[in-house]
C-alpha positions, 0 to 999 in steps of 0.5 A, a space after each residue: 654174762 659174756 664179754 669179748 675183749 682184745 689186747 696185746 701184751 709185751 713180748 716178755 716171758 710170762 706176760 700172757 700168763 700173768 694176764 690169764 692168772 689174774 682173770 682166774 683169780 677173779 673167777 673169770 672163765 675163758 670160753 675162747 682165746 685166739 691169737 693173731 699176729 700184729 702185721 709189721 710187729 714181729 713177735 707181737 700178737 692180738 689176743 681175742 678172748 671171750 669170757 663169762 662171769 657171775 659177778 659184774 664187780 669182780 669182772 670189772 676189777 679183773 679188767 682194771 687189774 690187767 690193764 697195766 699188763 696189757 697194751 691196747 686193751 679194748 672191750 669189744 662187747 658185753 652181752 647178757 647170757 640166755 
């Protein structure tokens, strides 16, 4: 499985690291991460992340776990691996 998500985090020390640590705890593999500045919001970025996972339940648990740490989290798509 592969999934694409986008989110922003508060401009606070360690905020992105906390999200990435949770994804790692749930065995979610990041295959791509890209940051783009949010126009009009100094020091705020959108993070576009592609992930793969072996366990759908753990993937969903990881998303539930990072929601409180993120702003505007959106799942762009979930795909079957070939």
